[in-house]
N, C-alpha and C positions, 0 to 999 in steps of 0.2 A: 453531924451526921442525923441527928432527929429531925432537924430543919429540911433536909433533903427528902426525908421518908414523907415528911406531912406534904411537901410539895409534889412528889410524885404521886401519891394517892390523890391529891385534889386534881392533879391534872389528868390522871387517869379517869376519874369521874365525869370531868370536863370532856373527854374524849368520847365517853358513852352517852352523855347527854347531847353532845354535837351530832352524833352519829343518829341519835333517836330523831333530832329535828331535820336533817338530811336526808332525802329518800337515796341518794346516790351514794352514800356511805354507809357501811354497815361493820360493827363488831359484834363477833357471836357471844361473847360474854364479857365479865369483868376481869377475868384472867387475861383474856388478850388485850383488854383496855390497858391494864398495867403494863403488860409487854410493849403495846404501842406507844405507852408515855415514856417507858424506860429506852426504847429505840429511838425515838423523837429526841429525847435527852442527849443521846449519845451523837446521834447525827446533827445536833444543832450546836454540839460542843466541838466537833471535829471536822465534818465537812463544809458545813456553813461557812464558817470564817473564811475557808479558801476559796469558796464560791464568791464571797462579797468581795474578797480581795481581787480575784481574778475579773470581775464585771465592773469595778469601780467607774470606768469611763461610762459605759452603759447606764448605770445607777445614776450618775450625775446627770446624762443627759436625759433621763426620764424624770429627774428630780425625786430619786428615791422609789419609785413605782416598781422598778423591776425588783426590788426586795420582796415584794409579794409573790413575784415569779419564782424566786428562789425558795421562798417557804413553800409554795407549791410544789417545787420539785422534790423538796426534801419530804413531804408528805406522801408523794408518789413512790418516792423511793421506800418509805416505811411500810407502804401498802404491798411493796413487791417483797420486802423483807419477812413480813408478819403473815403467817397464812390464814389467820382468823379475822384480819382486817382487810377490807376491800373498798376501793373508791373507783367509780364507775367511769371518770372522766379528767381532765386537767380542770374543767371548770368546777365539777364537784369539789375537788382537791382544794382548788382556790377558796370556794366557799366554806368548806370545812375549816381551813386556816383561819380565816375570818371570824368565823363562829367561835372556834376553839380560842382564839386570842380573847374575844369578848368574854366569853364563859369565864376564862382563866384570870382575866382582870377583875372580875367581879368576886371571885373566891378568893384572891389574894386580899382585896380590898377587905372583904368580910374576916378573913382569918388574920389580918393586921400585918401579913407578910410582906416584905418588899420585892419586888419584881425582879 
């Protein structure tokens, strides 16, 4: 449980940093970043696996690059669900996903956590 809370706090900090780096993404405050981190965790554990299974042929055809599109759609869905989180377009959501992944990877490496 403590491990999950630490990961959630680090992920919410990564959401804030990524939103500050990209002009097309905004998060009102840290509370909304925490909510976004929680919503993304829920969506990634429930909806994402279903989308991955349904799009296996397309993912194989694109050599796995379609997984980036799935991540982008999950971020857009989170933007629609959380009122204090706004993403301007599909491309900003894709960039946000890539930047968020990179920042989160750095945090996990520094904290000694496994991804």
